C-alpha positions as YAML, in Angstrom:
chain: A
units: angstrom
residues:
- id: 1
  name: MET
  ca: [0.00, 0.00, 0.00]
- id: 2
  name: ASN
  ca: [2.94, 2.33, 0.67]
- id: 3
  name: THR
  ca: [4.10, 2.02, -2.95]
- id: 4
  name: LEU
  ca: [0.64, 2.98, -4.16]
- id: 5
  name: ASN
  ca: [0.67, 6.16, -2.06]
- id: 6
  name: SER
  ca: [4.09, 7.17, -3.37]
- id: 7
  name: LEU
  ca: [2.90, 6.57, -6.96]
- id: 8
  name: ASN
  ca: [-0.14, 8.78, -6.35]
- id: 9
  name: TYR
  ca: [2.16, 11.43, -4.89]
- id: 10
  name: MET
  ca: [4.43, 11.26, -7.94]
- id: 11
  name: ASP
  ca: [1.46, 11.41, -10.32]
- id: 12
  name: THR
  ca: [0.13, 14.46, -8.51]
- id: 13
  name: TYR
  ca: [3.58, 16.07, -8.48]
- id: 14
  name: ASN
  ca: [4.07, 15.44, -12.22]
- id: 15
  name: ALA
  ca: [0.58, 16.75, -13.01]
- id: 16
  name: VAL
  ca: [1.15, 19.95, -11.02]
- id: 17
  name: ILE
  ca: [4.61, 20.58, -12.51]
- id: 18
  name: GLY
  ca: [3.28, 19.83, -16.00]
- id: 19
  name: ALA
  ca: [0.37, 22.24, -15.51]
- id: 20
  name: VAL
  ca: [2.69, 24.99, -14.26]
- id: 21
  name: ILE
  ca: [5.04, 24.57, -17.23]
- id: 22
  name: ALA
  ca: [2.09, 24.45, -19.66]
- id: 23
  name: PHE
  ca: [0.70, 27.66, -18.15]
- id: 24
  name: LEU
  ca: [4.09, 29.42, -18.28]
- id: 25
  name: THR
  ca: [4.54, 28.33, -21.89]
- id: 26
  name: PHE
  ca: [1.07, 29.62, -22.76]
- id: 27
  name: VAL
  ca: [1.74, 33.00, -21.13]
- id: 28
  name: PHE
  ca: [5.41, 33.52, -21.97]
- id: 29
  name: GLY
  ca: [5.95, 31.28, -24.99]
- id: 30
  name: LYS
  ca: [8.73, 28.82, -25.56]
- id: 31
  name: HIS
  ca: [11.22, 31.03, -23.72]
- id: 32
  name: TRP
  ca: [9.25, 30.90, -20.44]
- id: 33
  name: ILE
  ca: [12.38, 29.87, -18.55]
- id: 34
  name: LEU
  ca: [13.92, 33.32, -19.17]
- id: 35
  name: PHE
  ca: [10.96, 35.06, -17.55]
- id: 36
  name: THR
  ca: [10.98, 32.55, -14.70]
- id: 37
  name: LEU
  ca: [14.69, 33.24, -14.13]
- id: 38
  name: PHE
  ca: [13.99, 36.97, -14.10]
- id: 39
  name: LEU
  ca: [11.29, 36.42, -11.46]
- id: 40
  name: PHE
  ca: [13.80, 34.31, -9.50]
- id: 41
  name: PHE
  ca: [16.31, 37.20, -9.72]
- id: 42
  name: ASN
  ca: [13.58, 39.58, -8.45]
- id: 43
  name: ILE
  ca: [12.98, 37.37, -5.43]
- id: 44
  name: ILE
  ca: [16.69, 36.87, -4.69]
- id: 45
  name: ASP
  ca: [17.32, 40.63, -5.01]
- id: 46
  name: TYR
  ca: [14.50, 41.33, -2.56]
- id: 47
  name: ILE
  ca: [15.88, 38.76, -0.10]
- id: 48
  name: THR
  ca: [19.48, 40.00, -0.36]
- id: 49
  name: GLY
  ca: [18.26, 43.60, 0.02]
- id: 50
  name: TRP
  ca: [16.44, 42.58, 3.19]
- id: 51
  name: MET
  ca: [19.56, 40.73, 4.43]
- id: 52
  name: LYS
  ca: [21.71, 43.80, 3.81]
- id: 53
  name: SER
  ca: [19.27, 46.04, 5.65]
- id: 54
  name: ARG
  ca: [18.94, 43.60, 8.52]
- id: 55
  name: LEU
  ca: [22.70, 43.17, 8.97]
- id: 56
  name: ASN
  ca: [23.24, 46.94, 8.78]
- id: 57
  name: LYS
  ca: [20.30, 47.53, 11.17]
- id: 58
  name: LYS
  ca: [18.52, 49.70, 8.59]
- id: 59
  name: GLU
  ca: [15.33, 47.70, 8.05]
- id: 60
  name: SER
  ca: [12.37, 49.70, 6.81]
- id: 61
  name: SER
  ca: [8.96, 48.48, 5.70]
- id: 62
  name: VAL
  ca: [8.70, 51.55, 3.47]
- id: 63
  name: LYS
  ca: [11.93, 50.62, 1.68]
- id: 64
  name: GLY
  ca: [10.69, 47.04, 1.37]
- id: 65
  name: TRP
  ca: [7.47, 48.15, -0.32]
- id: 66
  name: GLN
  ca: [9.43, 50.51, -2.56]
- id: 67
  name: GLY
  ca: [11.48, 47.50, -3.64]
- id: 68
  name: VAL
  ca: [8.34, 45.48, -4.40]
- id: 69
  name: LEU
  ca: [6.87, 48.37, -6.42]
- id: 70
  name: LYS
  ca: [10.16, 48.72, -8.29]
- id: 71
  name: LYS
  ca: [10.00, 45.04, -9.27]
- id: 72
  name: LEU
  ca: [6.41, 45.52, -10.41]
- id: 73
  name: GLY
  ca: [7.60, 48.45, -12.53]
- id: 74
  name: TYR
  ca: [10.21, 46.19, -14.15]
- id: 75
  name: TRP
  ca: [7.50, 43.71, -15.15]
- id: 76
  name: ILE
  ca: [5.40, 46.56, -16.55]
- id: 77
  name: MET
  ca: [8.40, 47.69, -18.64]
- id: 78
  name: ILE
  ca: [8.85, 44.16, -19.99]
- id: 79
  name: MET
  ca: [5.15, 43.92, -20.83]
- id: 80
  name: ILE
  ca: [5.22, 47.29, -22.61]
- id: 81
  name: ALA
  ca: [8.36, 46.41, -24.58]
- id: 82
  name: PHE
  ca: [6.98, 43.09, -25.83]
- id: 83
  name: SER
  ca: [3.52, 44.57, -26.44]
- id: 84
  name: ALA
  ca: [5.03, 47.43, -28.42]
- id: 85
  name: SER
  ca: [6.88, 44.96, -30.65]
- id: 86
  name: VAL
  ca: [3.60, 43.07, -31.30]
- id: 87
  name: LEU
  ca: [1.95, 46.41, -32.15]
- id: 88
  name: PHE
  ca: [4.74, 47.38, -34.56]
- id: 89
  name: ILE
  ca: [4.74, 43.97, -36.23]
- id: 90
  name: GLU
  ca: [0.98, 44.12, -36.80]
- id: 91
  name: ILE
  ca: [1.22, 47.68, -38.16]
- id: 92
  name: GLY
  ca: [4.04, 46.50, -40.41]
- id: 93
  name: ASN
  ca: [1.90, 43.59, -41.65]
- id: 94
  name: THR
  ca: [-0.89, 46.04, -42.45]
- id: 95
  name: LEU
  ca: [1.53, 48.26, -44.36]
- id: 96
  name: GLY
  ca: [3.39, 45.38, -45.99]
- id: 97
  name: ILE
  ca: [6.61, 46.15, -44.10]
- id: 98
  name: ASP
  ca: [8.53, 43.53, -42.12]
- id: 99
  name: LEU
  ca: [8.96, 44.99, -38.65]
- id: 100
  name: GLY
  ca: [9.82, 41.66, -37.01]
- id: 101
  name: ILE
  ca: [13.10, 43.17, -35.85]
- id: 102
  name: THR
  ca: [11.16, 45.13, -33.23]
- id: 103
  name: THR
  ca: [10.86, 41.89, -31.23]
- id: 104
  name: LEU
  ca: [14.41, 42.67, -30.13]
- id: 105
  name: LEU
  ca: [12.99, 45.58, -28.14]
- id: 106
  name: GLY
  ca: [11.43, 43.21, -25.60]
- id: 107
  name: TRP
  ca: [14.47, 40.96, -25.41]
- id: 108
  name: PHE
  ca: [16.86, 43.86, -24.87]
- id: 109
  name: VAL
  ca: [14.64, 45.27, -22.11]
- id: 110
  name: LEU
  ca: [14.51, 41.85, -20.44]
- id: 111
  name: ALA
  ca: [18.30, 41.43, -20.76]
- id: 112
  name: SER
  ca: [18.98, 44.92, -19.44]
- id: 113
  name: LEU
  ca: [16.69, 44.47, -16.44]
- id: 114
  name: ALA
  ca: [18.11, 40.99, -15.71]
- id: 115
  name: ILE
  ca: [21.63, 42.41, -15.64]
- id: 116
  name: ASN
  ca: [20.39, 45.20, -13.37]
- id: 117
  name: GLU
  ca: [18.87, 42.64, -10.97]
- id: 118
  name: LEU
  ca: [22.04, 40.55, -10.94]
- id: 119
  name: ARG
  ca: [24.20, 43.59, -10.26]
- id: 120
  name: SER
  ca: [21.85, 44.62, -7.46]
- id: 121
  name: ILE
  ca: [22.10, 41.15, -5.90]
- id: 122
  name: VAL
  ca: [25.89, 41.31, -5.98]
- id: 123
  name: GLU
  ca: [25.85, 44.85, -4.55]
- id: 124
  name: ASN
  ca: [23.52, 43.76, -1.73]
- id: 125
  name: LEU
  ca: [25.82, 40.86, -0.89]
- id: 126
  name: VAL
  ca: [28.89, 43.14, -0.88]
- id: 127
  name: GLU
  ca: [27.12, 45.63, 1.41]
- id: 128
  name: ALA
  ca: [26.07, 42.73, 3.66]
- id: 129
  name: GLY
  ca: [29.76, 41.85, 4.10]
- id: 130
  name: TYR
  ca: [30.19, 38.97, 1.63]
- id: 131
  name: ASN
  ca: [33.34, 38.65, -0.48]
- id: 132
  name: ILE
  ca: [32.27, 38.48, -4.12]
- id: 133
  name: PRO
  ca: [34.66, 37.19, -6.79]
- id: 134
  name: ASN
  ca: [35.93, 40.05, -8.91]
- id: 135
  name: VAL
  ca: [35.19, 38.09, -12.07]
- id: 136
  name: LEU
  ca: [31.47, 38.18, -11.25]
- id: 137
  name: THR
  ca: [31.31, 41.93, -10.68]
- id: 138
  name: LYS
  ca: [33.48, 42.69, -13.71]
- id: 139
  name: GLY
  ca: [31.57, 40.20, -15.87]
- id: 140
  name: LEU
  ca: [28.25, 41.84, -15.03]
- id: 141
  name: GLU
  ca: [29.78, 45.25, -15.73]
- id: 142
  name: VAL
  ca: [30.89, 44.08, -19.20]
- id: 143
  name: ALA
  ca: [27.48, 42.52, -19.91]
- id: 144
  name: ASP
  ca: [25.78, 45.76, -18.88]
- id: 145
  name: LYS
  ca: [28.01, 47.81, -21.19]
- id: 146
  name: LEU
  ca: [27.34, 45.44, -24.12]
- id: 147
  name: VAL
  ca: [23.56, 45.38, -23.71]
- id: 148
  name: ASN
  ca: [23.14, 49.04, -22.85]
- id: 149
  name: LYS
  ca: [25.85, 50.57, -25.01]
- id: 150
  name: GLU
  ca: [25.02, 53.81, -26.71]
- id: 151
  name: GLU
  ca: [26.40, 54.87, -30.02]
- id: 152
  name: THR
  ca: [28.86, 57.71, -29.83]
- id: 153
  name: LYS
  ca: [28.99, 60.19, -32.65]
...
């Protein structure tokens, strides 16, 4: 009977995980893992920010809510960037112009915000007293410069 219970547990587990992945794929498309990772970075940044504040005895519920609202703003930016590319592509289809390149708008916004979250996590850990490998901080700096580089004239 014990084996039967563990099989039911595994069936339930697989069904739940499958449903979650199906939902994420429906909402975010085949690249759902990128959005899930960004959400993971949001959560880790919030936790490391709280750790930093706690260790430095500077906890503030107002700052915590500001952090949550900032994360919400990031998701709104991502939604706007991807929605704008859909809008431009549809307008292009109406006009007979291929504006598929505008899809890059959403991906660059997501990449830029992901780098920002990762840098914030590292900064929080440094301010909390952790030793961070230089290669990580420098690597994120290089990635930020590549994604967010501006043309100089």
